[in-house]
C-alpha positions in Angstrom: 0.0 0.0 0.0 1.2 3.6 -0.7 2.3 5.9 2.1 -1.0 7.9 1.7 -4.5 7.0 0.6 -7.2 9.5 -0.2 -10.8 8.7 0.8 -14.0 10.3 -0.4 -15.8 10.3 2.9 -19.2 11.2 1.5 -19.0 8.6 -1.2 -18.2 6.0 1.4 -21.4 6.7 3.3 -19.7 8.2 6.4 -21.5 10.6 8.7 -19.6 13.2 10.7 -18.9 12.1 14.3 -20.4 14.3 17.0 -18.2 17.1 17.9 -19.4 17.7 21.4 -20.3 15.5 24.4 -18.7 14.1 27.6 -14.9 13.9 27.3 -14.9 14.4 23.5 -12.8 17.2 22.0 -13.3 18.8 18.5 -11.7 17.1 15.6 -11.9 16.9 11.8 -14.0 14.3 10.0 -12.2 11.4 8.3 -10.3 12.7 5.3 -7.5 10.3 4.5 -5.5 7.3 5.7 -1.8 7.2 5.9 0.7 4.6 7.0 2.2 5.2 10.4 4.7 4.6 11.8 7.3 3.7 9.2 8.7 0.3 9.3 10.8 -0.4 12.4 9.8 2.8 14.2 8.4 1.0 17.3 9.7 3.6 19.8 6.6 5.7 19.4 4.2 2.9 19.3 1.4 2.6 21.9 -1.0 -0.3 21.7 -4.7 0.2 20.9 -6.2 3.3 19.4 -4.4 6.5 20.4 -5.8 9.9 19.6 -3.2 12.2 17.9 -3.3 16.0 18.6 -1.4 19.1 17.6 0.5 21.1 20.1 -2.6 23.3 20.4 -4.7 20.3 21.4 -6.6 19.8 18.1 -7.2 16.2 17.2 -5.7 15.3 13.8 -6.3 11.5 13.7 -5.8 8.2 15.5 -2.9 5.8 15.6 -4.1 2.1 15.7 -1.7 -0.7 16.7 -2.0 -4.3 17.8 0.3 -7.2 18.7 -0.1 -10.2 16.4 3.4 -11.7 15.7 2.3 -14.8 13.8 -0.2 -13.0 11.5 0.6 -12.4 7.9 -1.8 -9.5 7.5 -4.0 -7.4 9.8 -7.0 -5.4 8.4 -8.4 -2.5 10.3 -12.1 -2.2 9.7 -13.5 1.3 10.3 -17.3 1.5 10.7 -19.5 4.5 9.9 -20.3 6.9 12.7 -23.3 6.2 14.9 -26.0 8.4 16.4 -28.0 6.7 19.1 -31.0 9.1 18.6 -31.4 8.2 15.0 -33.8 5.5 13.9 -31.5 4.9 10.9 -28.5 3.9 13.0 -26.0 2.0 10.9 -24.7 -1.2 12.3 -22.1 -3.9 11.6 -23.9 -4.9 8.4 -22.8 -1.6 6.8 -19.7 -2.0 4.7 -16.7 -0.9 6.7 -13.7 0.7 5.2 -11.0 -1.9 5.3 -7.4 -0.7 5.7 -4.4 -3.1 5.8 -2.2 -2.3 8.7 1.6 -2.3 8.4 4.0 -4.6 10.1 6.4 -2.4 12.1 8.5 -5.0 13.8 8.6 -7.0 17.0 5.1 -8.5 16.2 3.4 -5.1 16.1 1.0 -3.9 13.4 0.1 -0.2 13.0 -1.7 2.4 10.9 -2.5 6.1 11.3 -6.0 7.2 10.3 -5.9 10.9 9.6 -9.1 12.7 10.5 -10.5 10.0 12.8 -11.1 10.7 16.5 -13.0 9.8 19.6 -16.2 7.8 18.9 -14.7 6.0 15.9 -15.9 2.4 15.8 -13.6 -0.3 14.6 -12.7 -4.0 14.5 -9.9 -6.2 13.2 -9.4 -9.1 10.9 -6.3 -11.3 11.0 -4.8 -13.3 8.2 -2.4 -16.2 8.7 -2.0 -19.9 8.6 -4.7 -22.4 9.6 -2.6 -25.1 11.3 -4.5 -26.2 14.4 -1.8 -28.7 15.5 0.8 -25.9 15.5 -1.5 -23.6 17.4 -2.3 -21.3 14.4 -6.0 -20.7 13.9 -6.3 -17.5 11.8 -9.6 -16.9 10.1 -10.2 -13.6 8.4 -13.9 -14.3 8.3 -13.9 -13.5 12.0 -14.3 -9.9 13.0 -12.1 -9.5 16.1 -12.1 -7.1 19.0 -8.9 -5.1 19.8 -7.6 -6.5 23.1 -6.6 -2.9 24.0 -10.0 -1.3 23.2 -10.9 1.3 25.8 -14.6 1.2 24.8 -17.1 -1.3 23.3 -20.2 -0.7 21.3 -23.2 -2.9 20.8 -22.6 -4.9 17.6 -25.9 -4.0 15.9 -28.8 -1.6 16.5 -30.7 -3.3 19.4 -34.0 -2.4 17.8 -33.1 -4.2 14.6 -32.4 -7.5 16.3 -35.7 -9.1 17.0 -34.9 -12.8 16.5 -32.5 -15.2 18.2 -29.8 -17.0 16.1 -31.0 -20.4 15.2 -28.6 -22.2 17.5 -30.0 -20.3 20.5 -33.5 -21.5 20.0 -32.5 -25.1 20.5 -31.2 -24.7 24.0 -32.3 -27.5 26.4 -34.2 -26.6 29.5 -32.4 -26.8 32.9 -32.5 -30.2 34.5 -33.5 -29.0 38.0 -37.1 -29.1 39.2 -37.3 -25.3 39.4 -37.1 -25.1 35.6 -40.7 -25.8 34.7 -40.7 -23.7 31.5 -38.2 -23.3 28.7 -35.3 -21.1 29.6 -35.3 -17.5 28.6 -32.0 -15.9 27.7 -30.5 -14.1 30.7 -28.8 -11.6 28.4 -29.7 -9.7 25.2 -29.1 -11.9 22.1 -26.0 -10.1 21.0 -24.3 -10.9 24.3 -25.6 -14.4 24.5 -24.3 -15.2 21.0 -20.7 -14.3 21.8 -19.9 -17.6 23.6 -21.0 -19.4 20.4 -18.9 -17.4 17.9 -16.4 -20.1 17.1 -13.7 -19.7 14.6 -14.1 -23.2 13.1 -16.9 -24.8 11.2 -19.4 -26.1 13.7 -23.1 -27.1 13.0 -24.1 -26.6 16.7 -21.8 -24.6 18.9 -23.8 -25.6 21.9 -23.0 -29.3 21.3 -19.5 -29.4 19.7 -18.5 -32.9 18.5 -15.7 -32.5 16.1 -12.1 -33.4 17.1 -9.9 -30.4 17.5 -7.4 -31.5 15.0 -10.1 -31.8 12.4 -11.3 -28.3 12.7 -11.6 -26.2 9.6 -12.1 -22.4 9.4 -15.6 -21.2 9.7 -16.6 -19.8 6.3 -19.3 -17.4 7.5 -18.8 -13.8 8.6 -19.7 -13.1 12.2 -19.6 -9.3 12.3 -23.3 -9.0 13.2 -22.5 -10.4 16.7 -19.1 -8.9 17.6 -18.9 -5.7 19.7 -16.9 -3.0 18.0 -14.1 -1.1 19.7 -14.6 2.6 20.0 -11.8 5.2 20.0 -11.4 7.0 23.4 -9.5 10.2 24.1 -7.1 8.7 26.6 -5.7 12.1 27.7 -9.2 13.3 28.5 -10.0 10.1 30.4 -6.9 10.5 32.6 -7.7 14.1 33.2 -11.2 13.1 34.4 -9.7 10.6 36.8 -7.2 13.1 38.1 -10.1 15.4 39.0 -11.5 12.7 41.3 -11.3 12.9 45.1 -7.7 11.6 45.9 -7.5 8.1 47.1 -7.5 7.5 50.9 -4.2 6.8 52.4 -5.0 3.9 54.8 -2.1 2.3 56.7 -1.9 -1.5 56.0 -2.6 -2.4 59.6 -5.9 -0.5 59.6 -7.3 -2.1 56.4 -10.6 -3.9 56.6 -11.7 -5.5 53.3 -15.3 -6.1 52.2 -15.8 -8.4 49.2 -19.0 -7.6 47.2 -20.6 -7.9 43.9 -21.9 -4.7 42.3 -25.3 -6.1 41.4 -25.9 -8.5 44.3 -25.1 -5.8 46.9 -27.8 -3.3 45.8 -30.3 -5.2 43.6 -32.8 -5.5 46.5 -31.9 -2.4 48.5 -35.1 -0.4 49.2 -33.3 2.9 49.6 -31.7 2.8 46.2 -33.9 4.0 43.3 -35.1 1.1 41.3 -33.4 2.2 38.1 -30.1 2.3 40.0 -30.3 -1.0 41.8 -27.5 -3.4 40.8 -25.4 -0.6 39.2 -22.4 1.5 39.8 -24.7 4.4 40.6 -26.5 2.2 43.1 -23.3 1.2 44.9 -22.5 4.9 45.2 -25.8 5.6 47.0 -25.6 7.3 50.3 -27.4 4.5 52.2 -25.0 1.9 50.8 -21.9 3.9 51.7 -23.3 4.6 55.1 -23.6 0.9 55.7 -20.0 0.3 54.7 -18.8 3.1 57.0 -20.9 1.8 59.9 -19.0 -1.5 59.6 -15.7 0.2 59.7 -14.8 -1.0 56.2 -11.8 0.8 54.6 -11.5 -1.1 51.3 -14.3 -2.3 49.0 -13.2 -5.3 46.9 -15.5 -5.7 43.9 -15.9 -8.9 42.0 -15.0 -8.5 38.3 -16.4 -5.3 36.8 -14.6 -5.5 33.4 -16.7 -6.6 30.4 -17.4 -10.3 30.5 -19.7 -12.9 28.9 -21.6 -16.1 29.8 -20.1 -19.5 28.9 -21.6 -21.9 26.5 -22.6 -24.6 29.0 -24.6 -22.0 31.0 -26.4 -20.8 27.9 -27.6 -24.4 27.4 -29.0 -24.3 31.0 -30.7 -20.9 30.6 -28.3 -19.5 33.2 -25.8 -16.6 33.1 -22.3 -16.0 34.5 -23.1 -13.8 37.6 -19.7 -13.5 39.1 -18.0 -12.3 35.9 -14.8 -14.4 35.9 -15.0 -14.8 32.1 -13.3 -11.7 30.6 -14.3 -10.3 27.3 -12.4 -7.0 27.5 -10.1 -6.0 30.4 -10.2 -2.2 29.8 -14.0 -1.4 29.8 -16.5 -1.4 32.7 -19.2 -4.0 32.4 -22.2 -2.3 30.8 -24.7 -4.5 32.6 -23.8 -2.6 35.8 -24.5 0.8 34.3 -27.7 2.7 35.1 -27.0 5.3 32.4 -27.5 2.8 29.5 -30.2 0.8 31.3 -27.7 -2.0 31.8 -27.0 -2.5 28.1 -24.0 -2.1 25.9 -23.7 1.4 24.5 -24.8 2.3 21.0 -22.3 5.1 20.4 -19.3 6.8 21.8 -21.4 9.2 23.9 -23.1 6.4 25.7 -19.8 4.6 26.2 -18.5 7.8 27.8 -21.5 8.0 30.1 -20.7 4.5 31.4 -17.1 5.5 32.1 -18.4 8.7 33.9 -20.8 6.6 36.0 -18.0 4.3 37.1 -15.7 7.2 38.0 -18.5 8.9 39.9 -18.8 5.7 42.0 -15.1 5.7 42.7 -15.3 9.4 43.6 -18.2 8.9 46.0 -16.4 6.1 47.8 -13.2 8.1 48.0 -15.1 11.0 49.5 -16.3 8.6 52.2 -12.8 7.4 52.9 -13.1 4.1 51.2 -10.6 2.5 48.8 -11.8 0.6 45.7 -10.0 -2.7 44.8 -11.0 -4.6 41.6 -11.1 -8.3 41.1 -9.2 -8.9 37.8 -8.8 -12.0 35.7 -5.6 -12.5 33.7 -5.2 -16.3 34.0 -7.6 -17.0 31.1 -10.0 -15.4 28.7 -13.6 -16.0 27.7 -12.4 -17.8 24.6 -12.4 -21.1 26.6 -11.0 -24.3 25.0 -10.7 -25.0 21.3 -14.4 -25.4 21.0 -14.9 -22.0 22.4 -15.4 -18.7 20.6 -12.9 -16.7 18.6 -13.4 -13.1 19.6 -10.1 -11.5 20.0 -6.9 -13.1 21.3 -7.3 -16.4 19.6 -8.0 -14.8 16.2 -4.9 -12.5 16.5 -2.6 -15.4 17.3 -3.6 -18.4 19.3 -0.1 -19.7 19.6 1.2 -16.3 20.8 -1.5 -15.2 23.3 -2.0 -18.6 24.9 0.4 -21.1 26.7 0.2 -24.2 24.5 0.7 -27.8 25.3 0.9 -30.5 22.7 -1.0 -30.4 19.4 -1.8 -26.8 19.7 -4.1 -27.3 22.7 -3.9 -24.5 25.4 -2.8 -25.3 28.9 -5.6 -25.1 31.3 -4.2 -24.0 34.6 -7.4 -22.0 35.3 -9.9 -24.8 34.7 -11.7 -22.5 32.3 -10.3 -23.9 29.1 -7.1 -21.8 28.5 -4.2 -20.1 30.1 -2.7 -16.9 28.8 1.0 -16.9 27.8 2.4 -14.4 30.3 5.9 -15.2 29.2 5.3 -13.2 26.0 6.3 -9.5 26.1 3.2 -8.5 24.2 0.9 -10.3 26.6 2.7 -8.8 29.6 2.4 -5.3 28.1 -1.4 -5.9 27.6 -1.8 -6.8 31.3 0.3 -3.9 32.5 -1.5 -1.5 30.2 -4.9 -2.7 31.5 -3.9 -2.4 35.2 -2.5 1.1 34.7 -5.6 2.1 32.8 -7.9 1.3 35.7 -5.7 3.3 38.0 -5.1 6.3 35.8 -8.4 6.5 34.0 -10.8 5.4 36.8 -8.9 6.1 40.0 -9.0 2.6 41.5 -6.8 1.8 44.4 -5.7 -1.8 43.8 -6.4 -5.2 42.4 -7.2 -8.7 43.6 -5.8 -11.2 41.0 -7.9 -14.3 40.4 -5.9 -17.5 40.4 -2.8 -15.5 40.7 -0.4 -18.4 40.7 -0.9 -18.3 36.9 0.7 -14.9 36.7 4.0 -16.4 37.8 4.1 -19.6 35.7 7.5 -19.5 33.9 7.9 -21.3 30.6 11.6 -21.7 31.3 10.8 -23.6 34.5 8.3 -25.9 32.7 5.5 -23.6 33.7 6.2 -23.8 37.4 5.6 -20.7 39.6 8.4 -18.2 39.8 8.0 -15.3 42.3 10.5 -13.4 40.2 8.4 -13.8 37.0 8.8 -10.9 34.6 5.2 -9.8 35.1 5.5 -9.8 38.9 8.7 -7.9 38.7 7.2 -5.4 36.3 4.4 -4.7 38.7 6.9 -4.2 41.6 8.9 -1.6 39.8 6.1 0.2 37.9 5.7 3.8 39.2 1.9 3.4 39.0 1.2 -0.2 40.1 3.8 -0.2 42.9 1.7 2.4 44.6 -1.6 0.5 44.8 -2.7 -2.6 46.6 -1.8 -5.9 45.0 -3.7 -8.9 46.3 -3.2 -12.5 45.2 -5.5 -15.4 45.3 -2.3 -17.5 45.5 -3.2 -20.7 43.7 -4.6 -22.2 40.5 -5.4 -25.7 39.6 -2.2 -26.5 37.6 0.8 -28.5 38.7 2.3 -27.0 41.9 -0.4 -24.4 41.8 -0.7 -23.9 45.5 1.6 -20.9 46.4 0.2 -19.3 49.5 2.9 -17.3 51.2 5.2 -17.4 48.1 4.4 -14.1 46.5 7.0 -11.3 46.6 7.2 -8.6 49.3 4.6 -5.9 49.0 1.8 -8.3 48.0 -1.2 -9.2 50.1 -2.4 -12.8 49.8 -5.7 -14.6 50.6 -4.9 -17.0 53.5 -7.0 -20.1 53.0 -5.1 -21.8 55.8 -6.5 -19.2 58.2 -10.0 -19.9 56.7 -9.7 -23.7 57.1 -8.1 -23.8 60.5 -10.4 -21.2 61.9 -13.4 -23.2 60.7 -11.9 -26.4 62.1 -11.1 -25.0 65.5 -14.6 -23.6 66.1 -16.8 -26.1 64.2 -15.6 -29.4 65.7 -13.1 -30.6 63.1 -9.5 -31.7 63.9 -7.5 -28.8 65.1 -5.0 -27.9 67.8 -4.3 -24.8 69.9 -0.9 -24.5 68.2 -2.5 -24.2 64.8 -4.9 -21.6 66.0 -2.2 -19.6 67.7 -0.2 -19.5 64.5 -3.3 -18.3 62.5 -4.4 -15.7 65.0 -1.0 -14.2 65.2 -0.6 -13.6 61.5 0.5 -17.0 60.1 4.3 -16.5 60.5 4.9 -19.9 59.1 3.6 -18.6 55.7 4.5 -14.9 55.6 7.4 -14.2 58.0 10.1 -14.1 55.3 11.7 -11.5 53.1 10.7 -8.7 55.5 7.0 -9.4 55.0 4.6 -8.4 57.8 1.5 -10.0 59.3 -0.7 -7.6 57.2 0.3 -9.6 54.1 -2.1 -12.3 55.3 -5.7 -11.6 54.2 -7.7 -13.5 56.8 -11.2 -14.5 55.7 -13.9 -17.0 56.9 -15.9 -17.0 53.7 -15.7 -15.6 50.2 -17.8 -15.4 47.1 -16.6 -18.9 46.3 -18.0 -21.2 49.0 -20.6 -21.2 51.8 -21.7 -17.9 53.3 -21.2 -17.6 57.1 -24.9 -18.4 57.6 -24.6 -21.6 55.6 -21.3 -22.6 57.1 -23.2 -23.2 60.3 -26.3 -24.7 58.8 -25.2 -27.1 56.1 -22.8 -30.0 56.1 -23.2 -30.8 52.4 -23.3 -28.4 49.4 -26.6 -28.0 47.6 -25.8 -26.8 44.1 -28.5 -28.5 42.1 -29.7 -25.2 40.7 -26.4 -24.9 38.9 -27.4 -27.6 36.5 -24.4 -29.8 37.0 -25.9 -32.6 39.1 -24.4 -31.1 42.3 -20.9 -32.1 41.1 -19.6 -28.5 41.1 -18.2 -26.7 44.1 -16.0 -27.7 47.0 -16.7 -30.8 49.0 -14.3 -29.9 51.8 -16.2 -27.2 53.6 -15.3 -27.8 57.3 -18.8 -26.8 58.2 -21.5 -27.9 60.7 -25.2 -28.1 60.8 -25.5 -28.8 64.6 -27.7 -31.8 63.9 -30.1 -30.5 61.3 -29.4 -29.8 57.6 -30.6 -26.3 56.6 -33.1 -24.0 58.2 -34.4 -25.2 61.6 -37.3 -24.3 63.8 -35.5 -25.6 66.8 -34.7 -22.6 68.9 -31.7 -24.3 70.6 -30.1 -25.2 67.3 -30.6 -21.6 66.0 -29.2 -20.2 69.2 -26.1 -22.4 68.9 -25.6 -21.4 65.3 -25.6 -17.8 66.2 -23.1 -18.4 69.0 -20.7 -20.1 66.5 -21.2 -17.3 63.9 -20.3 -14.6 66.5 -17.3 -16.7 67.6 -16.1 -17.0 64.0 -16.6 -13.3 63.3 -14.8 -12.3 66.5 -11.9 -14.6 65.6 -11.6 -12.8 62.3 -11.6 -9.2 63.7 -9.3 -10.1 66.6 -6.6 -11.8 64.6 -3.4 -10.3 63.4 -3.4 -9.7 59.7 -5.9 -8.1 57.3 -9.5 -9.1 57.8 -11.9 -9.5 54.9 -15.6 -9.7 55.4 -17.9 -11.2 52.7 -20.8 -8.9 51.9 -24.0 -10.3 53.4 -22.4 -12.2 56.3 -23.2 -9.3 58.6 -26.9 -9.6 57.4 -27.2 -13.4 57.9 -27.4 -13.9 54.1 -28.0 -17.5 53.0 -27.6 -19.1 49.6 -29.6 -22.2 50.6 -26.4 -24.3 50.9 -25.2 -23.4 47.4 -21.4 -23.1 47.7 -20.7 -22.2 44.0 -23.4 -19.6 43.1 -21.4 -18.2 40.2 -24.4 -18.6 37.9 -27.2 -17.6 40.2 -28.1 -14.0 39.2 -31.2 -14.0 41.4 -32.3 -13.9 45.0 -29.8 -16.7 45.8 -27.0 -14.1 45.7 -28.8 -10.8 45.9 -28.6 -9.5 49.5 -31.9 -9.0 51.3 -32.2 -5.5 52.9 -35.9 -5.6 53.7 -35.1 -5.5 57.5 -34.2 -1.9 57.1 -37.9 -1.0 57.1 -39.1 -3.8 59.3 -40.1 -3.5 62.9 -37.3 -4.3 65.2 -38.9 -7.5 66.5 -38.9 -8.9 63.0 -35.3 -7.9 62.3 -32.6 -10.6 61.8 -30.5 -11.6 64.7 -28.0 -9.0 65.9 -25.1 -9.8 63.6 -25.0 -6.4 62.0 -24.6 -4.4 65.2 -22.2 -7.0 66.5 -19.9 -6.7 63.5 -20.0 -2.9 63.9 -18.9 -3.4 67.5 -16.1 -5.8 66.5 -14.8 -3.4 64.0 -14.9 -0.5 66.5 -13.0 -2.6 69.0 -10.3 -3.5 66.5 -9.9 0.2 65.7 -9.6 1.0 69.4 -7.1 -1.6 70.6 -3.6 -1.8 69.0 -3.3 -5.4 70.2 -5.9 -6.5 67.7 -4.1 -5.0 64.7 -0.4 -4.9 65.6 1.6 -4.5 62.4 4.7 -6.4 63.6 5.3 -10.0 64.4 4.8 -11.1 68.0 8.0 -12.3 69.5 7.2 -13.3 73.1 9.9 -10.9 74.3 10.2 -7.5 75.7 10.7 -5.3 72.7 12.3 -2.1 74.1 12.3 0.3 77.0 9.1 2.0 75.8 7.4 -1.4 76.0 7.9 -1.5 79.7 8.6 -4.8 81.5 6.1 -6.9 79.6 6.7 -9.1 76.6 4.5 -8.4 73.6 2.6 -11.7 74.0 2.4 -14.5 76.5 0.5 -17.6 75.6 -1.2 -19.7 78.4 -4.0 -22.0 79.2 -7.2 -21.0 81.0 -5.4 -21.3 84.4 -2.7 -18.8 83.3 -0.1 -21.5 82.9 2.3 -21.9 80.0 1.6 -24.7 77.6 4.0 -27.6 76.9 4.3 -29.4 73.6 1.5 -31.8 74.4 -0.8 -29.0 75.3 -0.1 -27.2 72.1 -0.8 -30.3 69.9 -3.7 -31.9 71.7 -6.8 -31.9 69.5 -9.4 -32.1 72.3 -8.3 -29.0 74.3 -9.9 -26.0 72.7 -9.2 -23.2 75.1 -6.3 -20.8 74.6 -5.4 -17.4 76.2 -2.9 -14.7 75.1 -1.8 -11.7 77.1 -0.8 -9.0 74.6 0.9 -5.7 75.6 1.7 -3.5 72.7 1.4 0.2 72.0 0.2 2.3 69.0 3.2 2.9 66.7 6.1 4.1 68.7 4.0 5.0 71.7 4.2 2.8 74.9 1.3 0.5 75.7 -1.5 1.9 77.7 -3.3 -1.4 78.4 -2.8 -5.1 78.5 -5.2 -7.1 76.5 -6.2 -10.6 77.5 -7.7 -12.7 74.6 -9.5 -15.9 75.3 -10.6 -18.4 72.6 -12.8 -21.1 74.0 -14.2 -23.5 71.4 -16.1 -25.9 73.8 -19.7 -26.3 74.9 -18.6 -27.6 78.3 -18.5 -24.9 81.0 -14.9 -24.2 82.1 -13.4 -22.0 84.8 -11.1 -19.1 83.6 -8.4 -17.8 86.0 -7.7 -14.2 85.3 -4.2 -12.6 86.0 -4.2 -10.4 89.1 -5.5 -6.9 88.9 -8.7 -5.2 87.7 -10.0 -6.4 84.3 -12.7 -4.9 82.1 -14.7 -7.2 79.8 -14.9 -5.7 76.3 -16.1 -8.7 74.3 -17.9 -11.9 75.0 -19.1 -13.4 71.7 -21.2 -16.1 73.3 -23.5 -13.5 74.8 -22.9 -10.9 72.2 -21.5 -8.6 74.9 -19.5 -5.9 73.1 -19.6 -2.5 74.6 -17.2 -0.1 72.9 -16.1 3.4 73.1 -17.4 4.0 69.6 -20.7 5.6 68.7 -21.5 2.3 67.1 -21.5 0.6 70.5 -23.5 -2.5 70.9 -24.4 -4.6 73.9 -26.1 -7.9 73.6 -27.2 -7.7 77.2 -28.1 -5.0 79.7 -25.2 -3.9 81.9 -26.8 -5.5 84.9 -26.4 -8.9 83.2 -22.7 -8.6 82.4 -21.3 -12.1 81.7 -19.2 -13.7 84.3 -15.5 -13.1 83.5 -14.4 -16.3 85.3 -16.5 -18.9 83.6 -16.7 -20.0 80.0 -20.2 -21.3 79.4 -20.2 -21.7 75.6 -17.9 -21.3 72.6 -16.7 -17.7 72.9 -14.0 -15.2 72.1 -13.3 -12.9 75.0 -11.4 -9.7 75.1 -10.5 -8.1 78.4 -8.4 -5.1 79.1 -6.4 -3.9 82.0 -5.1 -0.3 82.2 -1.4 -0.4 82.9 -1.2 2.2 85.6 -3.2 -0.3 87.8 -0.4 -2.8 87.5 2.7 -2.6 89.7 5.8 -2.6 87.6 8.4 -5.4 88.0 11.1 -2.9 88.8 11.4 0.8 89.2 14.8 0.9 87.7 15.3 -1.8 85.1 13.7 -3.6 82.2 13.9 -7.4 82.6 16.4 -9.3 80.5 14.8 -10.0 77.1 16.4 -13.5 77.2 14.2 -14.6 80.1 11.4 -16.9 78.9 8.3 -14.9 78.2 6.1 -16.9 80.6 8.6 -16.5 83.4 7.9 -12.8 83.3 4.2 -13.4 83.7 4.8 -15.6 86.8 5.6 -12.4 88.8 2.1 -11.1 88.5 0.0 -14.2 87.8 -2.2 -15.9 90.5 -1.5 -19.4 91.4 -3.5 -22.3 90.0 -6.6 -23.2 91.8 
């Protein structure tokens, strides 16, 4: 192609793009196309669609570039402008202007389009070999999305699409009893069809039968069903994010996480306007934010909000992917959570801009309330699934380049979702880094939780084993943007040697499933020891005390989106996932739960009381443990999923939180978990001993510490434990005396923590001196100095401090001035055994 091509815009049927609107700057209509950059000039190249401006700020065109190293040709398809208010809206069926891109070296293809600007719709077509066994599956009949697209448009005018594709009318009903009528599509047709847009010839994408090596390219064009990329003025987007309220600066040891789903959190909230329920706008509602603040939440961790689709097997069941761990595009907010477009994909650039604005407004509102926003992101796989899955973007641009391949061109499946991205390729690493930076710089988010994060460190040079110095992890650590935000790992995947808890580099937080499992075991009657619980409640030093990592690296949790809720953890022994349509085969079987003798809801008042006792003990263990606590949205409300421990496809009242109690007379309100959690959070904020940012040593730390070691472990008589005591599985009472100050300040109180996981009444011997009871989870006694104080009983019925009558977590405090120092002149030798120091002010055994 020549260095310059003239285009008659009017003859081509183009309409002039709007010159005004949110975040759009004036620019000239399309006039010509010219090759850019010249061959080999990769120094200026930025992936995606980059708006080009003059020094005065006038837009002159757009640079398009994409990474496809094995392709032999890439065509840029430019579609006519759209006007959402017009009844004659052109769609993908309109003939696009096809412009061959130029290979500029290192696997990159680029072109400059003079006169284009924000709002320009586009797609890609990739040419290359069809050699499935070598991993090459190029098919120019497939219109492809740009992996770097900063905006997506609905593939056709929604009003023009009135019928389902033929293969969608043959879906089989769900097998569970609740499906009494044929399934209705959970999403608009253009979104449902995406999972079935395969790149190979297939008579029925819902029921693929052909062997992978026998695949042949699909001959039909699929452009009617593929979302188009839309050019975004990135400079304007970053400026909009820079104008947001600055992110809160929350010290690590004061972080309290709250894991929530945008839709499930607000879909049933009576205070949120109906049109905003289940959306970004709804999450930013004052009532929702007030609830988070009342719980003492500092950091909201949202399940995936990037664009995603539903998998083929769910379509066949009439279900949808609710959680969103099936990424379609990693730069754009999911349109189904946008109130401004009525939860639909945008028709034009202006609607796409409104979605971005709504998302930013949510972040701004949360920042103003002092809350951080962390996003759950998925870079271990894509929505293209296995080789029977769709060809939408990455596969079409280079299956052998974007995915980690095993034999015969079949992708590795370390995620369990059909494919694993090849994060050893520089182009793929750049895509991940660009996506993460975009969310920070264009939307103002404060961090990320990486789904199945062990996949991020799988090193091809180590036979795909995990490498904590993997180039991607190293790139994040040194990046001037990403090194300043929270990075949280789900430190495992399902591949070989996929369990990597505690192995991520310094600076990372990690989900601590060992805390989850051993806390459940200790309180719910499964094999456990006091030694195991002491290790977990003190920050899991066996996992994280290396490379200068701190206890805050451990994200402690009882429940998460994946698994039982807290309510169900104490009401079900077995999972009940029949509604998922997989014969109850999906989901974990190792739940470490209890039902206290009755599966599911019970009318027995004693059983329900005992369940509440255990729930409060679990929550108290979470908030009183060293590390970073994470609460699952709804656990404070007593939310139940009916025993479903894998509700990823339940976009209904199974997962939507019930807020009806807000306007219900108090006598009909749920049990007092909500005020109890508020009190726990207030107590954690008040007492440094519950959120100490350093490792406990069992020794006197310094002169400011006074004569007391930071922690002393003992039994309920105040005696030290020997090896047998630590490892005995039947003894479930443990005490710790903690004496630490806030930061560099000396301690002002000693804190006695008691964990008693036994239904048999036991006597508790307190150390000498005056003690104040601040928490007894068994009786819901939790008076605090906070305005959110809560007492489960009247002061006249303060629980006995010397008897343990049921499973409970107790916290007692003693003001230090009331305690006689060991010496007026000297600090004890730090080499003295910690419990020996306590002997000098501990009562004798009775």
